[in-house]
Steps between C-alpha positions, in 0.01 A plus 500: 500500500191546287672338208579199712134475608396529140737223376407268787128556449529438122691179552262377761200591284629314196595200713154497657327521157719220375413275792135579465512423124688185561251380761200596280637319191592203704156488658330528159708214362398282800820505700386532859854486633822671370844468646352314796246777585135534424439744211273711730791551737721622207221738401471627859886557496464701184235714657715558804782619275277741323366637828855546625580686172206730568633577845839591347330728247302655781817563698663659196199730457523598863870592462422705190217690662703557817780652292263753341381635841847591620 
């Protein structure tokens, strides 16, 4: 279960960083909209993915620490 959380967190983290980078580069080049969305909305979606990845990592840590107590 902890491996699954780790894989999911890593995938979400990389996807979030990619969206954030895409939105940042788009904004710096002057593109205010991408794929029909504002670049700020894409950046916020990237941040949401990174926060979700952090929650998965925290859940993984909780499982690991719980296993050590028993």
